[in-house]
N, C-alpha and C positions, 0 to 999 in steps of 0.2 A: 430490358435485355437479360437473357438467361446465360450464365457463364458456362464454360466447358465443364468445369467441375460439377456444377449443378446438373447439367445434362447427364454426366457420367453417373452421378448419384441416383437420380430419378430412374434412369435406364436400368440400373442395377436392381431397383426395387421390383422389377418384373419377376425376380427370382426369390423364392421363399427363403433361401439361405441368407441372402442379402437383406431381406426385409427384417429378419430377426437379428441379424448382426448389427444393423443400424437402428433397430426398434422403430422403424418408419414404414408407412404404406401410403399409397396415393389413391385419390378418388377423382373422377372426371364428371363434368356436367353440372349445370347450375343447381338443379334440384337436389342431387346427392350431396353436393358441397354445402348447400344451405342447410340441409338436415343435419349434417355433421357439425357445422358451426354452431347450431343451436343445442347441441348435445354436450356430453362431457369429454368428447374427443378434443385433444389439444392440437391446434393448428401449428405446423412448423413453418409452412410458407404457401402462398397462393400465387399462381401464375395465370394471367388472364389476357385475352386479346381485346377485351372490351374495358371501358372505364366504368366497371361495376364493382360490387362488393365494397361500397364505401364504408361499411361498418367495420371492415378489417383495417387495422392500422397500417399506414404506408410502409412501415418497416418490415411488414410481413406480406406485402402485396407487390407484385412486379408485373408491369404491363409488357407483354411480349408480342412478337409477330406470329402469324399463323404458321409460318415455316418452322419457327422455333418450337411451337406446340407440337407439330408433327414429329419432331425428333424425340420427344419425351412421352408422347401419348401411346397407350396400349390399343387404341381404337383405329380401325382402318380409315374411318372418317372422323377425325378429332372434333370434339365439341369446342366450346369457346374458352374453357378453363380447366385447370388441373390444380389440385391442392394436395400437399403432402401433410400428413398427420402423424402424430406419435402413436405407437401401439401401446394401449393401456395395459396395466396388469389385469389378469383375469379376476373377475369378481367371484365372490363366494357362490357356490352352487345353491340355487333355490330348490329345495327338496319337496316343496308342497305343490298341490295341484297336478296338472298334467305336464309331463316332461316328454319332450321328443328326443329320441336317441337315434343317431345316424350311424349305421354300421357300414363303413367303407364307401361313402358317397364320393365319387371321383369327378363328376362333371361340375365345373364352376357355376354354370347357368342353373343347374338343378339346386345346388346349395343356396345360391342367391334367391331363387324363387321360393324355396322352402322357408328361408328367413322372412320373406315378405308374407307368406302364408301364416307363419306363427305370429307375426305382428298383427295381421288382420284378425285372426281368431283368438288373440289374447293369450297365446302361449308364451310365457316369460322365459322359459329355460330350454335350451338345446344342449344335449350332451353328444359330443362327437368322438368316434374312435380315433386313435392316433393316425390311422390311414386315410381318414376323410380329408378331402381337399382343404387347404388353408383358407380360413375365412377372409384373410387380407389379400388373397389373390385378386388382382385388378378386375378380373371378369366376375368374381363373386361380389365384390364391392359394388360394381356397376349394376349387377342384376338385383341387388337388394333395394335399389332406389331409395336408400336412406334408412331402411328398416334395420340395418346393422347397428344403428344407434339405440334401438329400443328392445332388442332381444339379447338376453345373456347367453353367451356361447362358451362352453368349456371343452377342452380336449382331455380325455381321460383314458385309462385302461377300461374299456367298455364292459368287458366281462366281469371284472372285479366290482365296478360301480353298481351294475345291475344286481349282481349276486348279493351285495350288501345293503341294497336299498330297502328291502322288506316291504315292498308295495307291489300291487298287481303289475304284471309285465305282459304287454300285448304285442303280437307280431302278426303280419299278414302272410298267408300261405294259400295255395290253391285249394287245400283240403280243410280250410278253417270254417268256423261258424259264420253264417251270413251276417254281415255287419248291420244290415238293415233290420234284423230280427234279434239283435243282441241287446242285453241290458248293460249299458256302458256306464262306468262310474265317473265321478268328477275328479278323481286323482289316479295316478298310475304312470307307468312308462310305456310309451308307444314307440316301437322300434321300426325303422324303415331301413331296408337293406340295399346293398349294392345294385347298380343299374343292370348289370349282366347276370349276377349270381344270386341276388336276393340276400336274405339274412344268412349269415355264416352258420355253419353247423354247430360251432361251440356256443354261439349266442342262442341258437334255436333251442338248445337243451335247457336253457333257463327261462324260456317263455312260458308263462302260466296260462295264457289264453290265446288260442289261435283264431284269427279272424280272416275272412275273405271278402273281397268286393265281387259279388256275382256278376257274371257276364249275361247280358240280356239279348245279345245279338243272335239271330236265328241260326247262323252257321257255327257259332261258338269256336271260331278259329283264331281269334286274337289271343296271342300267347300271354301278353302282360300289358300293364299300364306303365307309362312313364312314372318314375318315382315321385316327381313333384305333383303330377296329376293325382296319383294315388293318395299322397299326403293331404291334398285339398279335400278329397272325399272323406277320408278318415277323420280329419280334424272337424269337418262340418258335422259328421254324425256324432262324435263325442260331445260337441258343443250343443247340438240339437237335443241331446238326451240329458244335458246338465240342468 
C-alpha cells in the first residue's frame, strides 16, 4: 500500500522544481525500470501491481493496487509499475568524438527520442541549453526507453560552451551544403535547434559548417522535418562517413 505522503511526494515530481528540490525523479514501465536498475542510477523505491522485480530488496519494493498506481502515474493508461530514483550528479563532459548540442528543444517526446538515437548511433555526449526541457521530465524518461542510462547529458550555457570548444561546429539550415555530398568528420559539435524556430541567431553566428537535408519531393512544399527525424538522418550520415 502506498501512503498519502508517498502519493504527495511522487505527484510533486511531475514538476521540475520539485524534482530538483527533492533530487528525485520517477520512471514507469518494466523495460525502462529494468534498464535503470542495471545502471548507476540509485533506486529510492519501487511500486508495482505485480509480484515481480524480485531482485529488488523488499525494503525498497511495495506491492500496490492499480487504483493507487493511477494516483501517482503520469500516463493516461498506467503501466504495472513505477520507480523513484535519485537524480545523480552531472558527469564530466566528454569532449571527444561527436557531441550533439540541443538549442532550446522543448518537446519531451523529441528529447527522449533524441536520447534513444544517440544511444543507437553511439553518441556518448549531449549538451543542452538551459532552456531545453528537463531530461528527468516523466515524458522524457518514458520516451528514452532506458537510453537515459547510457548517454551523458549536461546542461550548460550553450553559446559559451561552443565558443570555447575549439572543434568544428555543424548546424542545419535550409541554405546549407547538401549533407549527402559533404565530407563529414569523426569529431565535432552537431547543433539541433528549437522545434518552431530552429537554431537561435546567437548560436548560428558560431556555426562553422552549414548543412542541409535536401528535399526530394516533387512539389518541394514541406517546410521542415521534425527535429528528432532530422537528428536521425544527420547522425546516420556522420556515422556512415566515419
